N, C-alpha and C positions, 0 to 999 in steps of 0.2 A: 490515603496510604502512600507514604514516601518509602522508596526502595533503597536499600543499602547497595550502592554500586561498587563498593570496594573489591568485591570478589571477581568482578568482570574485567577482562583484559581486551576484549573485542566486542564492539557493538555493531550489530547488523540492523540497519534501518530499512523499513519499507518506505517507498516513495509516495505513491498516490494515496491521499487521505491521511497520511501520517506526517510526513514533512511538508507535503504540498496540500493545501486546502482546495480540493477540486471536486468534491462530491456534488456540490451545487451545480457546477457546470455539466457534469455527467447527466444529472436529472434534466437540466434545460435542453440538452441535445436530444436525449431520449424522448422528451415530450414533443419536440418538433417532428421527430421521426414518427411517433405515434399519431400525432395530429394529421400528418401527411397521408397516413393510411386509414384515417377515420376511426382510429382505435382510442380506447380510454387512456387518458394520461395518468401520470402518477405524481406523488409528492415526495419531498425529501425524506420525510419520516417513513413513508411506505417503502421507498427505495432502501433505506437503512434496515428496514425490517426483513426485506426479501432478497436483496442482492446477495449473490453467491458465486463461487467458482466451481466448475468452469462457467464462464459468463453465458454460454449458450443456454444453460438451464434457466437462468434468470430471464433471458429473452423469451423463452417459451412461456414462463409464468406471466409475462407481460401480454402474451397473446400472439406473438409472432408465429406464423405458420411456415415452417421451413420446407414443406412440401410444395408451397406456392412460390416461394422465393428462397434461393440458397442462403444459408447462414453467412457464407463468405461475402455475399453482396451486402447484407445488412451490416456485417462487421466493418467492411470497408467504408460504408456510408458513415458509420459512427466515427471511425478513426479519422476520416477526412475532416469531419467537423471538429473533432477534438483537437487535432493537430493545428488547425487554422485558428483556434480560439484559446488554446491553453495559456497564452501569454496574459490572458485576463486573470489568471489565478495567482495567488500569492502564497508565500510560505506561511506556515502556522506561526503565530506570535511567539517569540522567544526561541525559535528553532536554532537560529545562528548562535545565540549565546550558549545554548546547551551543547551544541556541537563543539564550540570553542572550549568549553569547560572540560569536556572529555579529552580533547586534544591536549590541553594544559596538564591534565593528570596523567598523560602518557597512555591513554586508552586509544587503541586503534579502532577505526570505524570503516564500515563498508555499506553499500546499498544493494538490496535484493528486491527486485521489482518484477511485476507481471507486465510491465511496459516493454515495448520492443527496444532492443539494445541501443541502436543508434539514436532513437528518439529520447531515451533515458539520458544518454550522455549529453545530448544537445540541451535538454532541460536543466541538467545540473550546471552546465556551462552558463546558461542564461542567468542563473542565480549566483554565479561565482562560487559554487560549492564543490566542484569536481576535485580540486586539489586537497580537500579534507579527507577523501576516502581512499583507502588502500585498494579496494576492489569495487567494481561497478558491474553488477550481474543482472542483466535483463533477459528477455526471451528472444528467440530467433524470429518470431512472427508477431503479429498484432492480435492474436486471438485469445490471449489471457487464459490459457488452459490451466497450468499449474506451475508453481515456483519450486517444486520439490527437486527436480533434476538440477536446476540452476543453483539451488541452495547447496546441494551435495558437492557440486563442482567448486563452489565458493569455499565451502568448508575445507576442502583439500588444500586451498591456498593459504589457510591460516596456520600460524605457528603455535597456537595455544590449544589447550584441551577443550573439549566440548563444554565442560562444566564452567569454563571461563568465558563463554559466549552468551550474550543476551540479544535476542531478536525483538525489536520494537516495531509493532504494527498496529493495524486498526481493524483487522478482520479475523474471523475464525480460521481462515486459511493460513494466516500468519502463525496462529497457534499450532495448527496441524503441521506446518512446515517445521517449526521449532521442535515439536515433539519427535518428528521423523529424523531430524538432525541430531537429536540428543542435547539440544541447547535449551536454556531458559527463555521465557518470553514475557513480555509486558505489552498489554493491549490498551490502546487509547480510543475511547468512543468519540463520536461526533465526526467520524470519517465516513467510511462506506458501509458500516454496520452499526446498529444501535447497541447501547450498553447492555440491554437485555439479551441480545443475541450473543454477545461476547461472554457474559457471565454464564449463560446456559451451557456454553461449551466447556466450562470448568477452568477457564483461563484466569490469569491474574490481570485485573483491570483497574486502571486509575481513571478518575473523572476528568482530569485536565493535565496539560503539560506542566503547569505550575505545581500541582499536587505531586505528579510523578517525579519531578526533577528538583524540587526545592532543597533536597539534601546536598545538592552539588554546590550550592551558593552559601 
């Protein structure tokens, strides 16, 4: 399914799993944490089947007991590992060409992420992407609760109508955020949730970056 992008004047991109291919690293870090506690490890396919927002609910599914150790401690352990290793991740193939195509067409772009704000900005700078985006909206903390409030603030900065905004992400939460903002959405699998999860939410789903954006070229 190739989408007609001519109706959109602003694209809101999700970062983790959408522009940045990092789900594999998340699973690797989680498995080290689980092994350290003598708990059952997971796989990428299982992760994509069960991962959800807020992330505390997913941690509970994995077997973490937050009566024995605070969620804050577990979250900080994960974030420390992720921040120290995120440079191992790469952008999804074709991402830069797609962003440049939208820019050439006069379509403005922003990033909305559950990542902590300063970490998000640093990551975009690492890949020389920051200057492509009109707005960069992350969260105030590292706990990945919800992007809804950040999305509402972002929308207030846009000069176009909600009907002219497309949110591109890789999770059902991205779909939920788009619905709450009154914007359209397009979800790409192979990130942090499986295609089956995305389709079950009723979202518009493409199989790959090439399929989704081939009409741009």
